[in-house]
C-alpha positions as CSV (number, residue, x, y, z in Angstrom):
1,M,-17.2,5.4,-12.9
2,S,-20.3,5.6,-10.7
3,T,-20.6,3.2,-7.8
4,I,-22.9,0.2,-8.3
5,A,-25.5,-0.5,-5.5
6,I,-24.7,-3.4,-3.3
7,E,-27.9,-5.3,-4.3
8,D,-26.9,-5.0,-8.0
9,A,-23.3,-6.0,-7.2
10,I,-24.6,-9.2,-5.4
11,A,-26.8,-10.0,-8.4
12,K,-23.7,-10.0,-10.6
13,V,-22.0,-12.8,-8.7
14,G,-23.2,-16.0,-10.4
15,M,-22.1,-18.4,-7.6
16,W,-24.6,-16.7,-5.3
17,A,-27.6,-17.0,-7.7
18,G,-30.8,-18.1,-5.9
19,R,-29.1,-18.5,-2.5
20,P,-30.4,-16.6,0.5
21,L,-27.9,-14.2,2.0
22,R,-27.4,-11.0,4.0
23,F,-25.0,-8.2,3.6
24,E,-23.3,-5.9,6.1
25,R,-21.2,-2.9,5.5
26,I,-17.6,-3.0,6.8
27,A,-16.6,0.4,8.0
28,A,-13.0,0.2,6.9
29,G,-10.9,1.4,4.0
30,I,-10.3,4.8,2.6
31,T,-11.2,4.6,-1.1
32,N,-13.6,1.7,-1.6
33,L,-16.9,0.3,-0.2
34,N,-16.4,-3.0,1.6
35,W,-19.1,-5.6,2.5
36,R,-19.4,-8.8,4.4
37,I,-21.6,-11.3,2.6
38,T,-23.1,-14.2,4.6
39,L,-24.9,-17.0,2.9
40,S,-27.2,-19.1,5.0
41,D,-27.5,-22.5,3.4
42,P,-24.9,-23.6,4.0
43,Q,-23.3,-20.8,5.9
44,E,-20.5,-19.2,4.0
45,I,-18.9,-15.8,4.4
46,Y,-17.3,-13.7,1.7
47,F,-15.7,-10.3,1.4
48,L,-17.0,-8.0,-1.4
49,K,-15.3,-4.8,-2.5
50,I,-16.9,-2.2,-4.7
51,H,-14.4,0.2,-6.3
52,G,-14.9,3.8,-5.0
53,P,-16.0,6.4,-7.5
54,G,-13.1,8.1,-9.3
55,T,-10.5,5.6,-8.0
56,E,-9.7,4.5,-11.5
57,S,-8.0,7.9,-12.0
58,F,-5.2,6.9,-9.6
59,I,-5.4,3.1,-9.4
60,D,-4.4,0.9,-12.3
61,R,-7.2,-1.7,-11.9
62,D,-5.7,-4.1,-14.3
63,V,-2.4,-4.5,-12.5
64,A,-4.2,-4.4,-9.1
65,H,-6.2,-7.4,-10.3
66,E,-3.1,-9.2,-11.5
67,A,-1.4,-8.5,-8.1
68,A,-4.4,-9.7,-6.1
69,I,-4.2,-13.1,-7.9
70,K,-0.5,-13.5,-7.6
71,A,-0.4,-12.4,-3.9
72,G,-3.2,-15.0,-3.2
73,D,-1.2,-17.6,-5.1
74,A,1.8,-16.8,-3.0
75,G,-0.3,-17.5,0.1
76,I,0.1,-14.1,1.7
77,A,-3.2,-12.6,0.7
78,P,-6.9,-13.8,0.4
79,R,-7.8,-15.5,-2.8
80,L,-9.7,-13.5,-5.4
81,L,-12.9,-15.5,-6.3
82,F,-14.8,-13.2,-8.6
83,Y,-14.0,-10.0,-10.5
84,D,-16.2,-7.7,-12.6
85,A,-14.0,-5.0,-14.1
86,A,-16.9,-3.1,-15.7
87,D,-18.7,-2.4,-12.5
88,G,-15.7,-2.6,-10.1
89,I,-16.7,-5.6,-8.1
90,E,-14.3,-8.0,-6.3
91,V,-15.1,-11.0,-4.1
92,Y,-12.5,-12.6,-1.9
93,E,-12.4,-15.5,0.4
94,Y,-13.2,-14.3,3.9
95,L,-10.2,-14.4,6.3
96,H,-11.8,-16.2,9.3
97,G,-10.2,-15.4,12.6
98,F,-8.1,-12.6,11.1
99,R,-8.4,-8.9,12.2
100,S,-6.7,-5.7,11.1
101,C,-3.5,-4.6,12.7
102,G,-3.1,-1.2,14.4
103,V,0.3,0.3,15.1
104,L,0.4,-1.5,18.5
105,E,0.0,-4.9,16.8
106,T,2.7,-4.2,14.2
107,Q,5.1,-3.6,17.1
108,H,4.7,-7.2,18.2
109,P,8.0,-8.9,17.2
110,T,6.3,-12.0,15.7
111,I,3.8,-10.0,13.7
112,R,6.5,-7.7,12.5
113,E,8.7,-10.6,11.4
114,N,5.8,-12.4,9.7
115,I,4.9,-9.2,7.7
116,V,8.5,-8.8,6.6
117,R,8.7,-12.5,5.6
118,A,5.4,-12.2,3.7
119,Y,6.9,-9.4,1.7
120,K,10.1,-11.5,1.1
121,T,7.9,-14.3,-0.2
122,V,6.1,-12.2,-2.8
123,H,9.3,-10.4,-3.8
124,A,11.1,-13.7,-4.4
125,T,8.3,-15.4,-6.3
126,Q,6.3,-12.9,-8.3
127,T,6.6,-10.2,-10.9
128,L,3.9,-7.9,-12.4
129,S,3.3,-6.6,-15.9
130,V,3.8,-2.9,-14.9
131,V,6.9,-1.2,-13.5
132,K,6.3,1.8,-11.2
133,D,9.1,2.6,-8.8
134,G,8.7,5.2,-6.1
135,F,10.0,8.0,-8.3
136,A,7.5,7.2,-11.0
137,Q,4.7,7.1,-8.4
138,L,5.8,10.6,-7.3
139,D,5.8,11.9,-10.9
140,Q,2.4,10.5,-11.6
141,H,0.8,12.3,-8.6
142,L,2.7,15.5,-9.2
143,N,1.8,15.7,-12.9
144,R,-1.8,15.2,-12.1
145,L,-1.8,17.9,-9.4
146,R,0.0,20.4,-11.6
147,R,-2.6,19.9,-14.3
148,M,-5.2,20.7,-11.7
149,G,-3.4,23.8,-10.6
150,A,-3.1,22.5,-7.0
151,E,-1.4,24.4,-4.3
152,L,1.8,22.7,-3.1
153,P,4.0,23.5,0.0
154,R,6.1,26.7,-0.3
155,D,9.3,24.7,0.0
156,F,8.2,22.0,-2.5
157,E,11.0,22.8,-5.0
158,E,13.6,22.2,-2.3
159,M,11.9,18.9,-1.6
160,L,12.0,18.0,-5.3
161,W,15.7,18.9,-5.4
162,Q,16.4,16.5,-2.6
163,R,14.3,13.9,-4.4
164,R,16.5,14.3,-7.5
165,R,19.6,13.8,-5.4
166,A,18.1,10.6,-3.9
167,E,17.1,9.3,-7.2
168,A,20.5,9.8,-8.8
169,A,22.2,8.0,-5.9
170,I,19.8,5.1,-5.9
171,R,19.8,4.6,-9.6
172,A,23.6,4.7,-9.7
173,A,23.6,1.9,-7.1
174,G,21.0,0.0,-9.0
175,M,17.8,-1.7,-8.0
176,D,16.0,-5.0,-8.6
177,L,12.4,-4.9,-9.8
178,V,9.9,-7.3,-8.3
179,A,6.2,-7.4,-7.4
180,C,5.7,-4.9,-4.6
181,F,2.8,-3.8,-2.5
182,N,3.7,-0.1,-2.5
183,D,1.4,0.8,0.3
184,G,1.9,-0.1,3.9
185,Y,-1.2,1.3,5.4
186,V,-1.4,-0.3,8.8
187,S,-4.9,-1.8,8.5
188,N,-3.9,-3.7,5.3
189,Y,-2.0,-6.1,7.6
190,M,-4.2,-8.7,9.2
191,Y,-3.3,-11.3,11.8
192,N,-4.9,-14.2,13.7
193,D,-4.5,-15.7,17.1
194,D,-1.5,-17.7,15.9
195,L,0.0,-14.4,14.7
196,E,-0.1,-15.5,11.1
197,V,-0.3,-12.6,8.7
198,K,-2.1,-11.7,5.5
199,I,-1.7,-8.6,3.4
200,I,-4.8,-7.2,1.8
201,D,-5.7,-4.5,-0.8
202,W,-3.0,-4.8,-3.5
203,E,-4.3,-1.8,-5.4
204,Y,-1.1,0.2,-5.7
205,A,1.0,-2.8,-6.6
206,A,3.6,-2.8,-9.4
207,N,7.1,-3.9,-10.0
208,N,9.4,-1.8,-7.8
209,D,12.5,-2.0,-5.6
210,P,11.7,-4.4,-2.8
211,Y,13.2,-2.1,-0.2
212,W,10.4,0.4,-1.0
213,D,8.1,-2.1,0.6
214,L,10.4,-2.4,3.6
215,T,10.5,1.4,3.8
216,M,6.7,1.8,3.6
217,F,6.2,-0.7,6.4
218,S,8.8,1.0,8.6
219,W,7.5,4.5,7.7
220,E,3.8,3.7,8.3
221,N,4.4,1.8,11.5
222,F,7.0,4.2,13.1
223,Y,10.0,1.9,12.9
224,T,12.1,5.0,12.5
225,D,15.1,4.7,14.8
226,S,18.3,3.1,13.7
227,Q,17.9,0.0,15.9
228,S,14.4,-0.7,14.5
229,R,15.7,-0.2,11.0
230,R,18.6,-2.6,11.6
231,E,16.3,-5.3,12.9
232,L,14.0,-5.0,9.9
233,I,16.9,-5.3,7.5
234,E,18.2,-8.3,9.4
235,I,14.9,-10.0,9.2
236,Y,14.6,-9.3,5.5
237,D,18.2,-10.0,4.4
238,G,19.5,-12.2,7.1
239,A,22.2,-9.6,8.0
240,Y,22.4,-5.8,8.4
241,R,23.8,-3.7,5.5
242,E,24.7,0.0,5.8
243,D,23.9,0.5,2.1
244,I,20.4,-0.8,2.6
245,A,19.9,1.3,5.7
246,A,20.9,4.3,3.6
247,R,18.5,3.4,0.8
248,V,15.6,3.0,3.3
249,H,16.4,6.5,4.7
250,L,16.3,8.1,1.3
251,Y,13.1,6.3,0.4
252,V,11.5,7.7,3.6
253,G,12.0,11.1,2.2
254,V,10.8,10.2,-1.3
255,A,7.8,8.2,0.0
256,S,6.7,11.2,2.2
257,I,6.5,13.3,-1.0
258,V,4.6,10.5,-2.8
259,W,2.0,10.1,-0.1
260,G,1.8,13.9,0.7
261,L,0.9,14.4,-3.0
262,W,-1.6,11.5,-2.8
263,A,-3.3,13.1,0.2
264,T,-3.3,16.5,-1.5
265,Y,-5.1,14.9,-4.5
266,Q,-7.6,13.3,-2.1
267,S,-8.2,16.6,-0.4
268,L,-9.3,18.0,-3.8
269,T,-11.4,15.1,-5.0
270,S,-12.6,12.8,-2.2
271,S,-16.1,12.9,-0.7
272,I,-14.9,11.0,2.4
273,P,-15.3,13.1,5.5
274,F,-11.6,13.1,6.4
275,D,-9.2,16.1,6.5
276,F,-6.8,15.0,3.8
277,G,-5.3,18.5,3.6
278,K,-4.1,18.3,7.2
279,Y,-2.9,14.7,6.6
280,A,-0.9,15.9,3.6
281,D,0.8,18.6,5.8
282,L,1.8,16.0,8.3
283,I,3.2,13.6,5.7
284,F,5.2,16.4,4.0
285,A,6.6,17.4,7.5
286,R,7.9,13.8,7.9
287,G,9.7,14.1,4.6
288,R,11.3,17.4,5.6
289,M,12.5,15.7,8.8
290,A,14.1,12.9,6.9
291,M,15.9,15.3,4.6
292,A,17.0,17.7,7.3
293,V,19.1,15.4,9.4
294,P,22.8,14.6,8.8
295,E,21.8,11.0,8.0
296,W,20.4,12.2,4.7
297,E,23.7,13.4,3.4
298,R,25.5,10.3,4.7
299,A,22.8,8.1,2.9
300,L,23.4,9.9,-0.4
301,V,27.0,8.6,-0.4
302,T,26.5,5.3,1.3
303,V,23.6,3.8,-0.7
């Protein structure tokens, strides 16, 4: 799919027909083009997203649309106001007073708690039409890269062996499947002066184990020590559980492979001026670290 020009995208939005407005590019996001739309009479502000070229090859736009609506209905995301699937246009309510988190902000105890509780809200109230747990996400990326003949790390078969061990242990323990965000990229969390939180960009959403979301949040925001992990589990479940801590540790290893493969694919296809290859190397290294410590072996028998 080629990317529609912003002027043409605006013309598609019927609620803006004949109304004077201005548009401003928002320099954020990795795969899409984002714009702030300001109408002058009366003044209203909206957020417009144009799907990035080629993103349909790794994003299920139908389930992303479903997730955007349901997350908005749950009150933890902006409401979707307009959607054009053919040209890849989405218009959302503008989150006045909200700004994107960095890792420093997600360390704030209130913001951290509100993010975890937002996840708990959507997990407890929503399901989606597609199931894609972390292992299925990994296989999707891997199969695509193998078809492309992509070069993978020299120790990748060892990493896959560890993935199979983790999958066997987790599937034997069982998992619930609920609507999950499946991402965790830090700027997808937004907060205001009252430290209220919204979670944006539900593009990778699908039914999954809710502890995958907890893992992705801890992994992306460097809640990696045992005390931080304990605190996240206590916020989410009300009490600490060793089996959940073990599950989260195993998911750190698996998620590192998932996102290392994602970054590898981006390094081969993306036109964005970012060194995705080096990013992939760093993510794979985090996976090796999770698998190399004694906690990995303990997790396999504790989950």
